[in-house]
LUMMIDREN-926278 format. One record per residue: residue in one letter; x, y, z of N, C-alpha, C in turn. Coordinates in steps of 0.2 Angstrom, whole numbers, plus 5000, padded with zeros to 4 digits. Layout:
aXYZXYZXYZ...
This chain:
m509250235252508850205251509150115252p508650065254509050015255509149955249t509649925249509849895243509949805246p509349785241509349695242509949665239f510049605242510649565238510349485243i510749445238510649375240510949345247c510649305249511049285255511449235253r511849195257512349145256511849065254k511449055257511048995254510849005248c510649065247510449075239510949055234t511449115237511949095232512249035231a512448995236512548915235512148875230r511348885231511048855226511048875219l511048935219511148975212511848945209a512248945212512848915209512948835209k512448805212512448735211511948715206s511348755203511048745197511348765192a511748825192512148835188512048855181f511348835178511148855171510548895171r510248885174509648945175509348955182s508949015182508749055188508348975192l508148985199507748925201507048965200r506548925200505848955199505748965206p505349045207505349065215504649035218n504249005213503648965218504048905221k504548875220504748805221505348815227s505748865225506348895228506548945230p506148995234505949065234506849085238l507049125235507649165238507549195244h508049185248508049205255508449285254t508149345255508349415254508249445262r508749495264508649535266509049615266i508749655270508949745268509449745272i509849795268510449835272510549895271p510649935275510750005273511050035268a510850085264511350105258512050135258e512150165265512750175267513250145269r512950075270513550015271513750005265p514549975266515049955259514549885257s514449905249513949855246514249805243h514449755249514949695246514749655253v514849585251514549525256514949475254v515349445260515749395259515249325258v515449285253515249235252515549175251p515349125254515949055255515949025246p516449005245516448985239515948905236a515648915233515148855230515648795228q515348725229515748685227515348655220h515748645215515248625209515748575207g515148535202515448465198515848505192p515848455188516448475181515748515177k515248485177514748525173514448585174s514348595181514048665182514748705183s515148705184515848745184515948775177q515748725172515948755164515448795162s514848815164514248855161514248915165r514448975162514349035165514149085161h513649145163513449185158513949245158p514149245152514849295152514849355157s514249405155514049455156513849475165v513649395168513449405173513949385180i514349325177514849295182515549295179l515949335183516749325182517249285187t517649285184518249245189518549295194e518949245197519349305201519749345199n520049325192520549375190520349405186g519649405184518949475182519249475173d519349415170519449425165518849375161g518349355165517849325162517949255159g518349235158518549155157518749115163d519049075160519149015165519949025168g520349065166521049065168521449015164g521049015158521548985153521648885154d521248875158521148805160520748765158g520248795155519648765155518948775161g519448795166518748835172518548765175d519048725176518648655180518848685188n519448715189519648745195519448805198g519048865195518948925196518148915199s518248965204517648975208517349035205t516749045206516349095203516149135207t516149205205515949265211515549305205p515049345208514549375205514949455202l514649495199514949545195515549585200h516049595196516649645197516949635204t517249575204517749545209518149605212t518149625218518649685220519249645224t519149605229519649575232519549515235s519949465236519949405239520349385245s520049365250520349355258520149295259q520549265266520349215270519849235276g519349185276518949185282518749125285q518149125289518049065293517749015289y517549035282517248985277517948965273g518448975274518948955270519049025264e519148985257519249035253518549075251v518649125252518049175250518149235243g517749265241517849305237517349365239e517449425240517249485241516949515234i516249515234515949535227515549595229a515449625222514949695222514349665222t513849695223513049665222512749725219r513049775216512649815212512349795206w511649815204511549765197511249835194k511449815186511349885183510649865180g510249825181509449825178509449775171e510049755170509949715164509949645164i509549615160509349525163509449505155r510049465154510149445147510049365146k509949345140509749275142510349215143f510249175147510649135148510949085144i511649095141511849045136512448995138p512248915138512648875141513148865138k513748865140514548855137514548765138r514648775132514748685130515248665132t515448595136516048575139516148505132a516648465135516948405132516548365132a516248365137515648285138515048305134t514848365134514248395129514548385122k514948405119515048395113515248325111q515448285116515548215114514948175113l514448195117513748175117513348195111a513348245110513148265102513448235096s514248215098514348185091514148105090l513748075095513548005095512847995091p512847955086512147965082511447935087a511047975085510447935089509847905085n509947845085509547805081508747785082n508647805087507947805088507747855094a507147865096506847915100507047915107r507247845110507547825116508247855117e508847855112509347885113509347955113l508847975108508848045107508648085113k508148045118507948065124508448075129a509048025129509548015133510148075132k510048095125510548145123510348195125i509648235125509448295126509448305134l509348245138509248265145509948255149g510648245143511048245146511448315143a511248355138511448415136511348485141w510948465146510848525150510748595147g510248595142509948665140510348665133d510848625130511048665124510848625118y510248635116509848605113510048605105i510348655104510348655096510948605093l511348585099511748535096511348475091f510648455095510348415093510048415085h510148465083509848485076509848435070g510448405069510448345064510048295067d509948265074509448215077508948215073l508648295076508048295074507748295066v508148335062508148315055507948235052s508648205055508648135053508148105054l507948105061507548035064506648055063y506548125063505848165061505648185054g506348185050506248225044505948285043l506248325048506048405047506648445044s506448505042506748535038507248565043h507748595041508248645046507848685049q507348725046507048775048506548755054e506148695053505848655059506248635064a506848615062507148585068507448645072r507648685069507848745074507348765079h506748775076506048805080505948735084a506148675083506048635088506348635093g507248655091507648655098507348715102g507048795099506748835103506148805107q505848745106505248725109505448665114l505948645114506348595119506648635124e506948695124507048745127506548765134r506048795130505548815134505048775137l505148695134504748645138505148615144l505748615144506148595149506448645153r506148715152506548745157506348745164g506848745170506648735176506548675178h506648625175506248555176507048495174l507548535174508148485172508248465180e508148485184508348455192507848405194t507248385191506748345192506648315186k507248255188507148205181506748185178e506148165183505548135182505048165179v505048235179504648285176504848295169a505548295167505748315162505548255158a505848195161505748145157505048135153r504548125159503848135157503648185151r503848245151503648305147504148285139l504648255142505148245134504748195130d504448135135504148085130503448105126q503048155130502648185126503048225120y503348265121503548305115503648265109l504148205110504348165106504048125103a503348105106502748055103502348115098w502248175100502048225097502248225090k503148245091503448265084503448195081k503348135082503248095077502648085072d502048105078501548115075501348155069f501648215071501648295067502048275061s502648255061503148245055502848195051a502448145054502048095049501348145046a501048175050500548215046500848275040l501548295042501848345036501848315031r502048265031502248215025501648195022n501248185025500648175021500448225018v500348295020500148345016500448355012v501048355011501548375006501448305001a501348245002501248204998500448214994a500048224998499248234995499348294991s499848354992499748414988500148404981s500648354980500948344974500748284971v500248264974499748214969498948234967q498648264970497948294969497748374971g498248384974498248474976497848464983d497448514984497348524991496648514993n496248484988495348504987495048424990s495548394992495348324994494848334999s494848365004494348365010493948425008t494248475007493748545007493248545003s493048504998492748504993491948444996d492248394998491748365001491348395009s491748435010491548465018491148525019k491148565013490848635012490348625015s489948575013488948555016489048565023e489448545026489548525033489748565038k490048625034490348685038489948735042a489248735039488948775044488748745050s488548685049488248645055488948645059h489548625056490048625064490148705066e490148755063490148825064489648835071s489048805072488548815076488548755082e489048735082489248685088489748695094p489948755094490548765099490248755106a489548775107489348775114489348715116s488848655111488648595115489548545114m490048575110490648525108491148555115r490948625118491248645125491048605131t490248605131490048565136490248485138a490348465131490448375131491148375134w491548435131492448425133492548445140q491948475144492048505151491948445156r491748385152491348325157491948295158l492448295153493148235152493548275157d493948225162494348255167495048275164r495348325168495748355164496548305162e496748235165497148195163496948185156r496248145154496048135148496048185143r496048235145495948305140496748315137e497048315143497748315141497848265137r497748205137498048155134497648155126l497148175126496748175120496848225114w496848295117496848355113497248365108p498048345109498348335104498248295098q498048235100497848185093497248225089m496748235094496148275091496248335086v496648375088496848435085497248415078l497648365079498248345073497748325067s497248265070496748245066496448285063a495948335065495648385061495948435058a496648445059497048485054497148445048v497348375048497348355043496748335039s496248305042495648275039495148335037e495048365042494448415042494748475045p495048525040495348585043494648625044h494148635041493548685041493348675049t493448615050493148615059493548625064l494248655063494748665067494548735071p494348755068494248835072493548835078t493148775076492648765080493048735086l493348675084493848645089494248665094i494648705090495148765097494548805099q494148835097493748875102493348845108s493248775107492848745112493348705117t494048695115494448635118494948685122f495248735118495848765120495848795126d496348785130496448805137497248815138p497548875137498348875138498548875146s498048855152498348825156498648745158w498348715153498448635151498748625144c498648665139498848645133499548655131p499848605128500548625126500548665122s500948725122501148775117501248735110y501748685110502048665105501548645099v501048615104500448585099500248635095a500048695098499748755096500148775089e500848775091501248805085501448765081d501348695082501348645077500848655073m500348645075499548655072499448705066l499648775069499648835064500248825059y500748795060501248785055501048725050l500748675051500448625047499948665043l499448705044499148745040499248785036f499848835039500248875035500748825029r500948785029501248735025500748715019r500148685021499748675017499448745013r499448785015499248845011499848855006q500448865009500948875005501048824998l501048765000500848714993500348724989v499748744992499348764985499548824983l499748864984500048934983500448904976q500948874977501448844973501248814968k500648784968500248734962499948784958g499948864961499648904957498748934958d498548904963497948904965497848964969q497749034967497749094971496949104973g496349074970495749084972495549054979n495949004983495648984988495849024994c495449054996495549085003495249065010g494949005010494648985017495348975021q495848945017496248905022496748985027v496749035021497049095025496549125031q495849115029495349125033495549085040e495649025039495648965045496248995050i496848995047497349025050497349095054e497049145050496949195056496549175061a495849135059495449135065495549105070i495949045069496549015074496949065078a497349085075497749115077497649175082t497049215079496649265083496449235090f496049185091495849155095496449135101i496949105097497449085103497749135106l497849205101498449245104497849295110d497249285108496949315113496849295120r497049235120496849195126497449165129c498049175127498549145130498849195134p499249165139499649215143500349245140p500649285143501249295140501749255140r502149255134502849205134502649145133y501949135132501749055129501849035122l501849075118502049055110502649085107d502749045103503349075099503149045092l502949075089502549055081503149075078e503449015073503749035066503549105063q504249145062504049195059503649195053t503849135048503249145041502749135044v502449085049501649095050501449165052l501849175058501649245059501549305054h502149305048501949335043501349315039s501349265038500649245035499949275037t499949275044499449295046499249385046f499949405044499849485044499649505037s499649465034499449485026498849495025p498149465027497549475026497249545029l497649555036497449605039497549665037s496949715038496849795036497449825041t497549895040497949915043498049935051s497149945053497049955058496949895063e496749835059496849775062497549745063l498049775058498849735061498949795067v498749855067499049885074498849855080r498149825080497949795086498349725087r498549705081498949635081499449635085y499949695081500549715084500449735092e500049775094499949805102499849735106l499549695103499449605106500149575108l500449575102501049535102501649575107k501549635107502049665112501849645121t500849655121500749635127500849555129l501049505125501149445125501949435126e502349475123503049465122503149425119h502849415114503149355109503649385105p504249345104504849375100504649375094l504949435091504949455083505649465080h505649425076506149435072506349505069a506949525066507049595065506749595058n506749545053506349555046505549545047t505249525052504749535053504549605056l504849615060504849695063504849735056l505449735053505549775047504949765042h504549715041503949715038503349775041l503249745048502849785050502949865050a503649875052503749955051503649975042s503649925037503649965032502749965031r502349925033501649935033501549985037f501649985042501550055047501650135042a502350145039502650185038502250215031k501750175027501450195022500850235024g500550225029500050275031500150335036s499750385033499950445037499750445045d499250395048498950395053499450345056t499650305054500250235058501050265059k501150305056501850335055502250325063l501850335067502050325074502250265076y501950225074501950135074502650105073a502650155066503450125062503950155066v503950205069504450245073504550205079d504050165083504150125087504550065087i504450045081504849995079505349995077f505650055075506450075074506650075079r506250095086506750105092506850035093i506449995093506749935094507249885090l507149905084507649865078508249905082t508349955081509049995083509349965089s508949945094509149925100509449855099m509249815093509549755093510149745091r510549695093511349695092511249675085g511949705081511949685073511449725070f510949775071510449785067510949845063n510749855057511049895053510449945050l510450015052509750055049509950075041n510550065040510750095032510750035028t510549955030510549915024509949955018p509949895012509449935008508849915010a508649865014507949855014507749905021a508049915025507949955031508050025028a508450055023508450125020507750125015s507550095013506950095009506350095014v506350075019505850075024505850145028c506350185029506550255030506250285026t506550275020506250325014505550315014t505150265015504350275014504050305021l504450295026504150335032504250425031l504750425026504850515025504350525020t504050485018503550495011502950495013l502550555010501950575012501550565005n500850545005500450514998500250584998e499950624991499750684991498950664992h498650624991497950614991497650604999e498250595004497950575010498150645014l497650625021497750695026498650705028l498750775029499450745034499450735040p499950695041500050675047499950725054d499850705060499950755066500750775066q500650835071501450875071501950815075k501750755077502250705080502450675075a502250665070502350635064502550685059a502650725059503050785054503550755052p503850745043504350735041505150765044d505050815046505750835050505850815055l505350805060505350765066505450695065l505150665059505450585059506050595056f506350635052506950635050507550635055e507450685060507850705066507950645070f507350595071507250555074507850495070l507850485065508150425062508950445060l508950515060509950525061510050525068k509750515073509950505080510050425082r509650395077509750315079510250285073g510650335069511050305065510950305058f510450345056510250335048510850385046r511050365039511650405035511050435029p511050505030510650535024510750495016n510450495013510650475004510150505000t510150504995509750524989509050514991l508850454990508050434992507750454998g508050465003507850495010507650555010l508150605005508250675007507750695001s507650664995507250664989506450654993a506250604997505650595000505450655005l506150675008505850735013505750805009m506150805003506050865000505250864997r505050794994504150794991503750814997n503850795001503450815008503350875009f503950915009503750985011503551025005c503650994999503251034994502551014992i502250964996501650944996501250995002r501550995006501351035012501551125010g501751135005501751215002502451235006h502851215008503551245012504151235006l504051275001504551264997505151284998d505151335002505951355004506251315009t505951275012506151215017506451155011a506051135006506351095002506951124998w507151184998507651204995508351195000k508151195006508651195011508951115011i508351075011508551005010509050995004f508951034999509351014993509851064994d509951104998510751115000511151075004l510651045008510950985015511150915009m510850915004511050875000511850884997l511850934994512550964991513050964998q512750975004513350965008513550915010y513050855010513350785012513750745005g513850785000514250764994513550724989l513050724989512650674986512350724981e512550694974512450704968511550704967p511250754965510550754963510450724959d509950674957509550654951509050684948r508850654942508250694939507550694942y507550644949507050624952506950694957v507650704959507650774965507550834960y507650834953507550914949506650904949s506550844948505750824946505450854953i505650844958505250854964505150924965l505650974964505851034965505451074958l505451034952505051074948504351064948n504151024949503451004952503151044957g503551044963503451094968503251174967s503851184962503751254961502951264956k502951214951502251214948501651234952q501651164957501051164960501051234966n501651274966501451324971501551394969l501451394963501451434958502051484960d502651464960503251494963503751504956s503651564953504051564946504851574948a504951614954505651624954505951564957s505651504960505951444962505951404954f505451414952505451374945506051394941e506251474939506651474936507351464940s507551454945508151424950508151354947i507751314947507851254944507951234938f507651284934507851274927508351294925n508851344928509351354927509951294930i509751284937510251214937510151174933i509651154930509551084926509951094919t509851174917510151184911510851184912s511151224917511751224918512251154919r511751114921512051044922512050994916n511651014912511450994906511050914909a510550924911510150864915509550854914w509450884907508750864905508650804903s507950764906507950704905507150694901p507050634900506150644899505750654904v505950644909505450654916505550724917l505950764916505950824917505650864911v505850854904505450874900504650864901n504450814901503750784903503450854907d503750864913503550914919503450984917f503951004913503851064908503351074903l503251004899502851024894502051034898s502050994903501450984908501151064912l501851094914501751174916501551214909l501651194904501551244899500951234897f500651164897500051144895499551194901r499751194906499251204911499151284910e499951314911499851374911499551414905n499751394899499351424894498651414893e498451354894497651344895497151374899s497651394906497251414911497151494911q497451524906497551604905496851614903l496651674905496051714902496251764898e495651764893495651814887495151844885r495151894885494451944882494451924874r493751914873493851914866492951894865r492751904858492151904856491751834858r491251804857490951744860491351684856q491351694849491551644846492351644844r492651674846493251684845493551634849k494151614845494651554849495251584852k495551554856495951574860496651554855v497051634855497651644851498151584854n498251594861498751564866498751494868n498451454864498351394865499051364867a499051294870499751284873500151244867w499751234862500051174856500751214855r500751274851501251304849501851304855p501851334862502551334864502651264866m502251214866502451134869502851114862l502551124856502951104852503751134850e503551204851504551214851504951194856l504651194863505051144866505151074865y504651044862504850974860505350974855a505451024850505851014845506451034845k506551064853507151084856507651034858l507350974861507550924865507350854863y506850844858506550774856506850774848d506750704847506750704840505950704836v505950744831505350764828504950704825a505250654822505050594819504450564822p504450514829503950494832503350534832l503350604833502850634834502450654827q502950654823502750664815502350624812k502350574813501850494811501050514813f501050554819500250564822499850624818t500350684815500150734812499950744806l499650784803499450784795499850834791f500250874795500650924791501350914793p501850954789502550954792502550994798l502950944804503150984809503751054809e503951034804504851084804504551154802n503951144798503651204794503551264801m503051234805502851264809503151284815v503751254816504351264821504651324819d504951324811505351374808505051434808t504451444807504051524806503651534812w503651494817503051544822503551564828s503251624831503351634836502851664841l502851664847502251694852502351764852q501651804852501551864852501751884860p501951944861502251964866501751974872k501351984870500651994875500351924879h500651874875500351804877500951774882l501651804881502251784886502051764891t502351714895502251704902502951674904p503151674910503751654914503951594910s503451534910503751464908503851474900t503351514895503651514888504251544886r504451604892505051644892505551594893l505651554898506251514898506251454894a505651444890505651384885505951424879e505751484878506251524872506951514874s507051544878507751544881508351474881l507951414878508351354879508551344874m509251314873509351334867509451264863p509351264857509151184855509651134855q509551064855510251024857510251004849p510950974848511250964842510950884841d510850864833510450814832510650754835n511350744835511550674839511550674847r511250724849510850734857510150724859l509950734853509250724854508950684857m508450684862508150614865507550594862q507350524863506750514859506150514865p505650524862505050534868504650474869d504450474875504150404878503450424877t503050374879502350364878501950424880i502250434887501950514891502150564886t502650584883502750644881502250634873l502250594870501850594865500950614867s500850574871500150584874500050654875l500550694879500450764881500350794874m500750784869500950824864500250824859i500050734858499550734855498750774857g498650784865498250814868498250854867a498850924867498750974866498650994859h498850954855498550974848497950954846m497650914849496850904848496450944851r496750994856496451054860496451104855s496851114851496951164846496551174842l496151124837495951114832495351144831l495251174826494651224825493851194822t494051134818493451134813493351054815p492651034815492550934815493050904809k493250944804493350894799493950864802y494550904804495250894805495150834812a494550854817494350794822494350744819i493950724815493750654811494450634809r494850674805495350664801495950634806y495850664811496450634816496350584821y495650564821495450514825495650444819v495350464814495250404808496150394807h496550424805497350434806497550374810f497450404818497750374822497550304823f496850284822496750214823496950174816n497050214810497250164805497950154807l498350194811498950164812498850104818v498550104821498350034826498249984822d497849994816497549924814498049914808r498649954807499249934804499749904808k499649894816500149864820500849914821d500749984822501150034821501550014828p502050004831502249984838502050044842t502250114839502150174843501350194845a500950174840500250174843500150124847l500350084846500050014850500350004858s500950064858501250064864500750114869l500650174866500050224869499450194870l499150144866498650104869498750074876a499350014875499449984880499850004887n500150054886500250094892499850144895h499450164892498850234893498350204894g498050134893497450114893496950164890t496350204891495850234887496050304886l496750314888496850394887496750424881m497150384876497250404868496450404866f496050374868495450374866494850424869d495050434875494950514878494850554875i495650564873495950624871495450654863f495350604858495050594854494350604854l494050574859493050584860493150654864r493650674866493450754870493350794863t493950784858493750824854493350814848l493150764847492550754844491950764847m491850784854491250804858491150874858q491750904856491650974856491151014850f491150954844490750984839489950944840r489450994836488950944839488650904832e489150924826489050884820489350804822t489950804826490150724826490050694833t489550724836489250684844489050614842g488650614836488350554834488950494832f489450524828490050484827490350474832a490450494837490850494843490550424849i489850444848489450384852489550324848k489450314841489450254838490350224841e490750274839491650254840491650214849v491250234853491150224860490850134860l490450134857490050084855490550014851k491050054848491550014844492049984848r492250024853492849994857492549964862i491849954864491549914869491649854866n491349834860491549774855492149754857a492749804852493349794851493749754858a493449784864493649754871493449694872k492849674870492549614871493049564869r493049584861493449534857494049504861e494449554863495149554863495049524871k494649524876494649494882494449424880a494049404875493849354875494349294870q494749344868495249304863495949294867y496149334872496849344874496749334883g496049344884495949324892496249404896h496449454890496349524894496449564890n496349634893496449694888497049734887r497349714882498149754882497949834878h497749814871497649864867497049894866h496549864867495649874868495349884874h495249944877495049934884494449964885p493949944889493249964888493150024892p492750054891492850134891492850134899s493050194902493150194910492750244911v492650264919492350314920492550394919h493150394915493450464913493050484907t493150404902492850414896492050424895w491550394900490950414900490750474903t491150514906491150584910491350624904i491750614900491750664895491350654890v490950594887490350604883489850634887l489750624894489150674896489350744897n489850764898490250824898490150864891g490150814886490050854879489350864880f488750814880488050834879487950884883k488250904889488050954894488451014890n488751024887488951074883488551104878h488251044875487751054869486951064872n486951074878486351074881485951024880d486150964880485550904879485550874885v485150874888484850854896484750784894r484350774887484050684887484650654885g485350684882485950634882486150634888v486350684891486650684899486250634903i485650624904485250574908485450504904g485350494899485550434894486150404896i486550454896487350424897487550404904l487150444908487150424916486950354918d486350334914486050284915486450234912m486750224905487150204902487850174905m488050214909488750214912488750154916t488150154920488050104925487750034922n487250044917487049974914487349944911i487649974906488149964900488949964902g489150024905490050014905490049974913g489549994917489649954924490349984928v490250044928490650084930490150144936q490450164942490050204945490150274944p489950334944489850394944490550424949t490850464947491150504952491050564951l491550594957491250684958491150704952p491650714948491750744941491050744938t490750684937490250644933489650694936w489450684943488850724946488950804945n489650824945489650914945489450914937a489450864933489350894926488550894924l488350844928487650814928487150894933i487550924937487250974941487351034935q487751034932487951094928487451084921a487351034919486751024914486251044916f485951014922485251034923485151114926a485751154928485751224931485651254924r486051244920486051274913485451274910t485151214910484351234907483951244911r483951264918483751294924483051224925n483251174925482951124928483251104936v482651144940482851154947482751074950s482251044947482050974951482750924949g482950944943483350884941484150894944a484350964946484850984949484850964957v484150974959484150934968484350874969k483950844965484050764964484650744962a485050784959485750764957486150784963v486050834966486350844972486250794977w485650774979485550724984485750664981s485750634975486050574974486850564974l487150624972487850624974488050634982e487550654986487750634994487450584995k486950544993486850464995487250424993a487750454987488450404984488950404989g488950444994489450454999490050494997l489750524993490350584990490150654993q490750694996490550764998490650814992p490050864992490150904987490750954986d491150974981491751014982491651094978n491851134977491951194973491551194967r491951134963491451144957490751124959t490551084963489751064964489651144964i489751164970489551234971489451294965e490051274961489851324955489251294950a489351244950488851214946488151224947f488051224953487351264957487351324957n487651354956487751424957487551454950m487451414945487351444937486651454937l486051424942485451434942485251514943p484851544941484751614943484451624950r484551684952484251694959483751664962n483251674959482651664961482551574962l482951544955482751464955483151434961k483851474961484251454966483851434973e483551494975483251494982482851424982q482451424976481851374978482251294975a482951294973483251234973483651224981i483551284984484051274991483651234995a482951274994482351254999482151184997q482151164991482051094990482451044992l483151064993483651034994483651005002e483551045005483451055013482951025015e482251025010481750965012481950905012v482250895005482550825005482950785010r483550835013483850805017483550795024k483150835026482650835030482050775031a481950735025481550685024481750645019p482450605021482850555015482250525013e481850495018481450415017480950445010i480950505010480550505002480850474996f481550474996482050464992482050384992s482250364999482650295000482150255001n481450255002480950215001480750194994t480950234990480850214983481350144980k481150114977481550054976482150084969a482150134967482550164962483250184964s483650184961484350194962484450244962p485150284966485150364963485150384956q485450344952485450354944484750374943d484250314946483550324943483250374946s483450414952483050464955483250524951v483750514946483950584942483650574936t483750504932483550494927482850494925n482450474930481550474931481450524936p481450584934481350634941480650634943g480150594939479450594943479350544948v479850494950479750434955479650464963p480050524964480050534971479550614970k478950584974478550654973478650694980i478850774982478850814986478250844985n478050854993477550904993477850974994r477751044990477951094990477451144990t477651194993477051254994477351314991h477851304987478051354983477951344976h478151394970477951364963478651354961l478451314956479151274952479151324946s479851294944479851324937479651294931s479551334926479251324920479551264916n480251244919480651184916480751134918d480451124925480351064930480151014925p480350954925480050894921479650874924i479350894930478750864933478250884930q478250944928477650974926477550984918r478050944914478050944907478050854904p477750864899477950794898478650744897k478650684899478950664901479450664894p480350684893480650674887480850584887v480850584880481150504878481950504880i482050474885482750464886482950394884p483450394879483850334876484250304881k484050234880484350184884484950154883t485150144875485550114873486150164868l486750144867487150194862487050204858k486550144854486450144847485850184845a485350194852484750234851484850314853l485650334857485750394855486050414849a486550364847486850384841486250394835r485850354835485250364831484850434831q484750464837484550524837484950584835r485550574836486050624834486050624826g485750574822485850574815486650554814k486650524806487250514803487750564801l488450564801488950604799488850624791d488850694791488750714785489350744783i489750704779490550744777490650804773q490050794768489850854762489650924767t489250904773489150974776489651004779i490050964783490650984788491051014782e491150984777491751014772491451074769s490851094769490551154768490751224770r490551184777490451244783491251264783s491651204783492351214784492651264777k492351274774492551314768492351384768r491651394772491451454772491751474778r491951454784492351484789492951514786q493351454780493951484778493951564775v493351554771493251634768493051684770l492751674776492551714782493151744785r493651704787494151724790494751774784r494751744778495251784774494851854773s494051854774493951914772494051974778r494051934782494151974790494951994790a495351954788496051964787496152024781s495852014776496052074770495852144773t495252154779494952214779495452254785p495652334784495952344787495952354794n495252354797495152354804494852274806s495452214803495352164807495552154814v495152104815495152084823495952064825g496152034822496952004822497051984815t497851974815498351954808498151874808l498051854803498151794801498651754798t499151804796499751784791500051724794g500451704789500751644791500551584794r499951564792499651504794499651454790r499951384790499951344787499351284788h499451234785499051184785499051154791g498551144796498551114802498651154807e498651214806498751254812497951274812r497751264819497151274821497051304828y496451324829496351374836495751324839f495951334847495751294851495051324853k494551274851493851294852493651304859d493351354861493251364869492751324871i492751284874492151224879492051244886e491651274889491551294895491751224900s492251204901492151144904492751134908p492851114916493351104919493851044918y493451004914493850944914494250934909i494850914910495450904904495650834905c495450804900495750734898496450704899t496750764897497550754897497750754903
């Protein structure tokens, strides 16, 4: 294969310039081809340099004759330059020549001028005005970093702004140092611009410190629409001017608009910007000026003004879309400010554009982009591409805290997102990071373990646990929690027993791990099926085993204040029946109690789990009301534990008590009144303090619990009323569990039309039916289900029947008579279209009034009759079950056919 090399004339010319390559369009290099088998060297006459040119050499491209890459120890004034790898030296017809190798490894590095004594002396002289600074810059021959202090003192720039100005000078004068006239003219324009720019920057800072940033925007908002409609006319008028005049006027026009009327700047840029003649430093400084104004506004605490962010983003997008490669070099802070308002998909396009434009990106900027991309399952490969670039940078360390944090994010999968494709699998990403020098740490390996647990590969997660031990990393409580939760989610009892034994042997129980264990006990015991009579309650409710585990590891006193009986009595006398034992309850029984001095203090998560389990075990509405009143009496007395439960968990505690109250028909009216009280208390607290800390408005979960309670009592009017009130009063939109409860309410009462409209409203809201939806729909009898399916297909084929009506999806359910569907088949007798329209309550007061007042005496008498009945059954020889050993407060769980568990 032929090998190109540089001829003698071009070598002499390159040695003469010595600071940078000649531009090909002005001084093309003469090249010729030699055969590959010919020795790859050429004899070149020595170049004659002045003192300036002989001092500046690229250390990786030019070597001296002695091959040490230096100047022979004498400053390099007498050394002749030869290209890569000098082999021999000889005498020829040209005098002293050097025999050089012409092999090129394909690497082009940035030229770094070597400072001479004359250049250092020139930089030490003070520059009192722009003329002296111009003379110093022209005499520096590319080493503009020396004038950093002059730019700061003359123009009032910050150190960061002065460094950026040095980069602008390098790109402005590149290739024009030989032509003094061109360089001087360019430098005059640049220094005049910097003078005006620094004055505008000072004015912006002064105006912000006096009156903020609303001086011009408030008066010009009415004119913004008119300016946005003028780009065509402005472009036409601008093109009529000759190019010389446009080049002279454009910087001043842009600067004036950026200072006085920034809302007109996007239109001005779109109409006048042309990268073929517009100086790049004007575009860079103009964007920086807008960024500084926005930064000053944020420092004053104005978070609501987003117009300036839109201006910066609009201008940056327009300029980046039209500029050629290597045209811009924006400050990294400005570049970062344009990233923040972009979505992930827009950020991907911006990153690809910056790569195409060869825009320089700092390592911190790339790390920020990698952090954004690593969070999404569909953008992890872009983060991998950025890590390839970062690890190729000199001095970048992948094991710094910031980079290691991004690596951990890259290895982390979100539970509610789709799994990434095979190329972005966690094991492949981990292998890539290891090849790039990543040292495994506990965070990275725990994230990888969690990913495999989410994907169902529990065996691989245990292999990573073994790998962690091989690296000498000590597992922490989060590692144990990942394996414990993975065993729970995958229903692997052997894996759960293994991690239980490891935690117990190392005495590593912590509140996080105990909370995971308590939630497992709750889930496992409450999900058990039990054959019983219709009104019999579960004997194996989760409250008892959870209390036993709690008493072994936690101090009982914090929980005792929320119960109405001594907890020690139940713990000492209770034992679970063998037929109700599960793997988790057996492990809980085998756990040895901790001594009193080693008992842990429960956090609010632990207390909420325990209170929720206890409320599900209550038998009568009497105790449901007592516990509710007792808890909010503690809140009224400013009990710190009760207040922390409300502050840390929002509406969770109220949801727990509300679900208990909604189990009993006698307390539904009381529950509705308490919902209204919570709404009023939240409004008062918001008006007084500006935010909700202890009293929160009902959430969508709260409204769903109320709706589900009316569904369990077959009260369709209450269900429809709650669905209407949650949007009109609560201001929340129904979720998929809400629609599922509504469908189940209609199906249980054999209301075909209501069930069909509920399914259609669910789909209209952009939700997809799940298994619970299908189960609720299948509660209809077979003949009615066939009718419902036919009606649903008819509605899906003709959606305009519903969409043409002005009613919302909620109205189409609450008012089934709005859309009229022509049907040829017979409807059920329960269809609300064929019977008088029921009275649907529109307010919580009206709904509570329908339920009647709370009769405590009736509830007490019913409770006494139930106790007498249970004692009589226990005294008979053929009793269903023994009830001995029961104490005050020991109650059973009322079986409600509901898939929703508020805890």
